[in-house]
N, C-alpha and C positions, 0 to 999 in steps of 0.2 A: 296199717298201724304196726309200729315196732313191737315185737314180742317182748314181754317182761322177762326178767331173770327169776322172778318169784311172784306168786300171788298170795295175798293175805286177805282172808275172808272174815267178815263179821259173821256171827252165827244167827241170832234171832233176827228175823226180817230179811235175811239174805239166803242162808242155806235152808232154814226151817221156818215154816209159817206159824210160829209160836205166839206172835204178838196179839192176835185176836183173843186167844184164850186168856192171856195175861191181862189184857185190858178189860175183858169181861169180869174177871175176878176183881181187879182193881176198882172197877165201877161200883160193884156191890160193896166192897170194903169201905170205899170213900163215903158212900151214902150211909152205911151203917155207923160211921164214926163222925157224922155231922158235917161232911164236906162233899155234897153232891156236885159232880162235875160231868159235863157231857163228854162224849168220846173225842170229839175234835180238840176240846180244851186239854184233856189228858194227854193226848198225843203231842200236842204242841209243847206242853210243859215237860213231859217225861220220857219221850222216846230217846233211847240211848243211855238213860240214867241208870245207875245202880239202884237197887231197892232201898238201901240205907239212905242214899242221897234223896231219893223220892220221898221217903218217910219224913226226913228232916224238913224238906220244903213243904210237904203237906201239913205238918204240925204248925209251921209258921203261918200257913194259910187258915188254920183253925181246926184241922182234923184232930180228933181226940184219940189218937192211937196210944195204946198202952205201951209200957217200956219194952215188952217182948214181942211187939207186933211184927217186926221184920222176920224173926225166926218162924213165927206162926204163919205168916204169909207165904214164906218159902215152902213150908211143908204143904200148904194147900196148893201152891202153884206146881210143885213137883208132882203131886197126885193128879192134878188136872192134865198136865202135859203127858204123863205116863199113859193116860187113856187113849192117846193117839195124837201124834204131831206129824204133819205131812212135810215132805221136802217141797221146795219150790220146783215147779216143772223145769226140767233141763239141767238140774244140778249134777246128776250122775253123768250125763253126757258131757258136760263141761269138764268134769274131773277126768273123764276118759281122754278128752282132747289134750288136757294139760299133761297127762301121763304120756300120751303119744308124742308130744312135743318135748318131753324131758324137762318140763317146768315144775319145780317143787312148789308146794303150797302149805299153808298153815291156817289156823283159826285164832283170831284175837277177839275175845268177847268181854264185855263188862259183866256178863253173867258168871255164875260159879261153874267150876268144872263139873259138879254134880248135875247142874242143869244141862250142860252140853251133853253129858253122858246119857241123861234121860231122854233128850230129844234125838240127837244123832244116833244113839245106840239102838233106836228102833229100825234103823236102816243099815243092815250089815254091810252092804256093798259100799256105802259111804263111810261108815264107822271104821272099818278096817284100814281105810286110807288116811283117816284124819286123827285117829285116837292118840297117836304118839306126838301130835303137834297141836295140842290144845292149850291156849294161854288165856288166863283170866286176869283182867285188869284189877279187879278188886282183891284178888288173892295175892297179887304182887304189891298191893297198896298204892297203885297208881292207875286208876281207871281212866279211860278216855273221857275228856279230850287231851289228857296228857299223852305225849308221844311214846312213853316208855313201853307200852304193851306191844305196839307194832314194831318198835325197834328191837325188842327182845325176840319177837318171832322172826324177824329178818336175820338177826345174829344166829339164831338156832339153825336157820336154813343155810347159813354161810353166804348170805347175799347182802351187798351194800344197800342202804336205804334207797338210793336213787335208782336201783334196779327193780324195785318192788312196785307192784300196783295193789292198792287197797280197794276192796269192794265193801261198801258199808251203806246202810240204809238211813242212818241218822246223821243229822248235822254234827252232833257230838262226836261221833266216830270219824266222820269225814275230816273234822278239824284236827283230830288226833293224827290221821294219816298225813295231812298237810304239814302239821307241826313236825312230823318225823322226816320231812323232805321227800315224801313219796308221791307218785302219781295216784290220784284218787278217782274212782268211778262211784258215783252215787247210784244206789239201786232203788228204784221207785216203781214197783210193779203195779201199784194201784193208781194213785195220783202223785204228782210231784209236790211235796210240801214246800211252802214258801221258804222255810228255814234252810232247806237243802238247796233250792234254786239260788238263793242269795249268796251261796259260797262260790258260785261260778265253776263248780266242778263238772266234769262230764256226767251225763245221766244215761243210765241203761234201764229199760223198762222190762226186760226179760233176760233169761240166760243166753239166748241166742245173740242178743244185742251185746251182752258182756263178752261172749266169745269173739264176736266181730271186732270189738274194740281192743281185744287182746291179740288180735292178729292170728286167730286160730281158725 
């Protein structure tokens, strides 16, 4: 495999295993507001979405969320994630390999900077390497699947889009990478969602597999 000039990571579901906690909280919130959904349906509908977009869709589906629900949910989510959010196995080793190869990297997430700080900040060895290159799609007003976020990250690293590889676990994020003209690796550590497989991108099931596909 040809080594990339830069690697752009999604955060949730790629670097940190934060999505189970988020979906646990969502499941309870949906049920409490009149829209009980099972986990598979929530993942199909909402993986990769911003919380604001998720709330809009849930209201269209019948959820009785109050006007301030998004802000309240974020506060509950930050508190839950702060209790402990694990890295995916192999993340630190992969960053070590990228550093040894002189390949820069950044994080492009639809989550907020505060959320990235809450999860990644629990892991000093990773945080110190990523903290200056965190980019939030919702904070720039162009969340994935728009390509803007990954294009911004590439520009900040001084690398042309065609030299970048995106690592993302959601179809939404993978579409954003493809729209940016980048090579995309879908990260699927549990099962491969149909929505991800349908895009025809490369699939990696663990960080060792990612490293191999990056030529490391």
